[in-house]
C-alpha positions in Angstrom: 10.9 -7.4 21.0 8.2 -6.7 18.4 9.4 -7.1 14.8 7.0 -6.0 12.2 7.7 -6.9 8.6 6.3 -5.0 5.5 6.5 -6.1 1.9 5.5 -4.6 -1.4 6.8 -4.9 -5.0 8.3 -1.4 -4.6 8.2 1.7 -2.4 4.4 2.1 -2.2 4.2 0.4 1.2 6.5 3.0 2.8 3.4 5.1 3.0 1.8 2.5 5.3 5.1 2.1 7.3 5.0 5.8 8.0 1.5 5.6 9.4 2.4 2.6 11.6 5.6 4.4 12.8 3.4 7.3 14.0 1.5 4.9 16.3 4.3 2.5 17.2 7.5 4.5 17.2 9.4 1.9 19.2 8.7 -1.2 17.2 11.3 -2.8 15.0 10.5 -2.5 11.3 11.7 -4.5 8.3 10.7 -3.3 4.8 11.3 -5.6 1.9 10.8 -4.8 -1.8 10.7 -6.9 -5.0 11.9 -4.5 -7.8 12.4 -7.1 -10.5 8.7 -8.0 -10.3 7.4 -4.4 -9.8 4.5 -3.7 -10.2 2.4 -6.6 -8.9 -0.6 -4.9 -10.5 -0.1 -6.4 -13.9 1.2 -9.8 -12.8 -0.6 -13.2 -13.0 -2.2 -14.4 -9.7 0.1 -17.4 -9.5 3.2 -15.2 -9.9 2.0 -12.9 -7.1 1.4 -15.9 -4.8 5.0 -17.2 -5.5 6.6 -13.8 -5.0 4.7 -13.1 -1.8 5.9 -16.4 -0.4 9.5 -15.6 -1.2 9.2 -12.2 0.6 7.4 -13.6 3.6 10.0 -16.3 4.1 12.7 -13.6 4.1 10.9 -11.6 6.7 10.3 -14.7 8.9 14.1 -15.3 8.8 14.4 -11.9 10.6 12.0 -13.0 13.3 9.0 -10.9 12.1 5.8 -12.3 13.6 3.6 -9.5 12.4 3.7 -9.0 8.6 1.9 -6.2 6.8 1.1 -7.0 3.2 1.6 -3.4 2.2 0.3 -3.9 -1.3 -3.4 -3.8 -2.3 -3.0 -6.3 -5.1 -1.0 -8.8 -3.1 -3.5 -8.5 -0.3 -6.4 -9.3 -2.6 -4.7 -12.3 -4.2 -2.3 -13.7 -1.6 -3.3 -12.9 2.0 -5.6 -15.9 2.5 -3.0 -18.2 1.0 -0.3 -16.7 3.2 -2.3 -17.0 6.4 -2.8 -20.7 5.7 0.7 -21.4 4.6 2.5 -19.4 7.4 0.3 -19.9 10.4 3.2 -18.8 12.7 2.8 -15.2 11.6 0.0 -12.7 11.9 -0.8 -11.0 8.6 -2.4 -7.6 8.1 -3.5 -6.5 4.6 -4.2 -3.3 2.8 -7.5 -3.1 0.9 -9.2 -0.3 -1.0 -11.0 2.0 1.5 -14.4 1.3 -0.1 -16.0 1.6 3.4 -15.3 5.4 3.3 -18.7 5.7 1.5 -20.4 4.5 4.7 -18.0 6.3 7.1 -18.3 9.6 5.3 -21.7 9.5 3.5 -21.4 13.2 2.5 -18.9 12.2 -0.2 -20.6 13.4 -3.4 -19.0 11.6 -6.3 -16.0 9.4 -5.4 -13.8 7.4 -7.7 -11.6 4.5 -6.7 -8.2 4.3 -8.4 -6.7 0.8 -8.4 -4.5 -1.6 -10.4 -6.0 -3.7 -13.2 -5.2 -6.9 -11.4 -6.8 -5.7 -8.2 -10.0 -4.7 -10.1 -10.4 -8.3 -11.4 -10.0 -10.1 -8.1 -12.9 -11.9 -6.5 -11.9 -10.4 -3.1 -12.3 -6.9 -4.4 -15.6 -7.7 -6.2 -17.0 -9.1 -2.9 -15.7 -6.0 -1.0 -17.3 -3.6 -3.4 -20.7 -5.4 -3.5 -20.8 -5.7 0.3 -19.7 -2.1 1.2 -21.1 -0.2 -1.8 -24.2 -2.1 -2.9 -25.7 1.1 -4.4 -22.6 1.5 -6.6 -21.9 5.1 -5.5 -18.2 4.6 -6.1 -16.9 4.6 -9.6 -14.0 2.3 -10.3 -11.0 3.3 -12.5 -8.3 0.7 -13.1 -4.9 2.3 -13.8 -2.4 0.6 -16.1 0.9 2.4 -15.5 0.3 4.7 -12.4 2.2 2.4 -9.9 5.2 2.3 -12.2 5.1 6.1 -12.7 5.0 6.5 -8.9 8.1 4.3 -8.4 10.0 6.3 -10.9 8.9 9.6 -9.3 10.2 8.3 -5.9 13.7 7.5 -7.2 14.1 10.0 -10.0 12.0 12.9 -8.9 9.1 14.6 -10.7 9.6 16.5 -13.9 7.3 17.8 -16.6 7.4 14.7 -18.7 6.4 12.5 -15.7 3.5 14.9 -14.9 2.3 14.5 -18.5 2.3 10.7 -18.1 0.2 10.9 -15.0 -2.2 13.3 -16.6 -2.5 11.0 -19.7 -3.2 8.0 -17.4 -6.0 9.9 -15.7 -7.3 12.0 -18.6 -10.6 10.0 -19.0 -11.6 11.2 -15.5 -10.8 14.8 -16.1 -14.4 16.0 -16.9 -16.3 13.5 -14.9 -16.9 15.8 -11.9 -15.5 13.5 -9.2 -15.1 15.1 -5.8 -12.8 12.5 -4.1 -10.3 9.9 -5.3 -9.8 6.8 -3.1 -6.3 5.7 -3.6 -6.5 1.9 -4.0 -2.8 1.2 -4.5 -0.2 2.2 -1.9 2.1 3.6 -4.7 -0.5 6.2 -5.6 -0.1 8.0 -2.3 3.2 9.4 -3.6 1.3 11.1 -6.4 -1.7 12.3 -4.4 -0.9 16.0 -4.7 -0.5 15.7 -8.5 -3.7 13.6 -8.8 -5.6 16.1 -6.6 -4.5 19.1 -8.6 -5.1 17.6 -12.0 -8.6 16.2 -11.2 -9.5 19.0 -8.8 -10.6 16.7 -6.0 -9.5 15.4 -2.6 -7.5 12.2 -2.2 -8.3 9.6 0.4 -5.6 7.2 1.6 -6.1 4.1 3.9 -2.8 4.2 5.7 -4.0 5.5 9.0 -6.7 2.8 9.2 -4.2 0.1 8.5 -1.9 1.5 11.2 -4.7 1.5 13.8 -5.3 -2.2 13.0 -1.6 -3.0 13.4 -1.5 -1.2 16.7 -4.5 -2.9 18.1 -3.0 -6.3 17.3 0.3 -5.4 18.9 -1.4 -4.0 22.0 -3.5 -7.1 22.4 -0.4 -9.3 22.1 1.2 -7.7 25.2 4.6 -7.6 23.6 7.1 -5.0 24.6 8.7 -2.4 22.4 12.1 -0.8 22.7 13.4 2.6 21.5 14.8 2.7 18.0 16.2 5.4 15.7 15.6 3.8 12.3 14.2 0.9 10.3 15.6 -2.0 8.2 15.2 -1.8 4.4 16.3 -3.9 1.4 15.2 -5.3 -1.8 15.0 -9.1 -2.1 18.0 -9.2 -4.5 20.3 -7.8 -1.9 22.2 -9.9 0.6 22.3 -7.5 3.5 19.8 -5.2 5.1 20.4 -1.5 5.2 19.5 0.5 8.3 17.8 3.8 7.4 17.7 6.5 10.1 14.1 7.1 11.2 14.2 10.7 10.0 14.9 9.4 6.5 11.5 7.7 6.4 9.8 11.1 6.8 12.2 12.8 4.5 11.7 10.5 1.5 7.9 10.6 2.1 7.7 14.4 2.3 4.9 14.6 -0.2 2.3 16.3 1.8 
């Protein structure tokens, strides 16, 4: 039986899980969060390495042999370390979709939204230089947007929260960008608000990650079995919760 683990500091990676579920509806999913250390986007690299190890070991206990690092910052800082330390698992990361500039050259003026920690990583710098050597994509590090998204998920969106989002993005308001590449999985939950405020189109990488996961599962030859939900918990909890499958789509109803 295929067991796929996902981890993120918070709920951002659920947007990736949804896309994987679309392509692999019979796989067994385990989604693990780390709320005491959310968001990873403002943490030191050594702290992210440590927390990633803690979460991976919990997923390995459940028999997950495919693990999606469903966090852009954790992917940039920790995925090479995790692949070396836990060779028994296959890791799939989430990186900013910089390559969209080559896949969709008609994009007029894109901006990449990402966390401050992600923007500083060597992995991201290499990615940007390789895929966008002409510097067509502007880069805008966000200080609080991931935290705001987490609150919106659990508490809902009100006028004050919208004002916080607008304040975070205000410097971009009159820049004339046509597309925003969402470089943090949390931002997906705010994409409609971002698109409306900045008057542009948002681009999310979830479906590309899902296709990569599916290709790895297909090549492994492992079998899947029908299921009606997925496993969810934060690392502080002792027991996993089993969420009905339709809850995944209900809580992510932000289209």
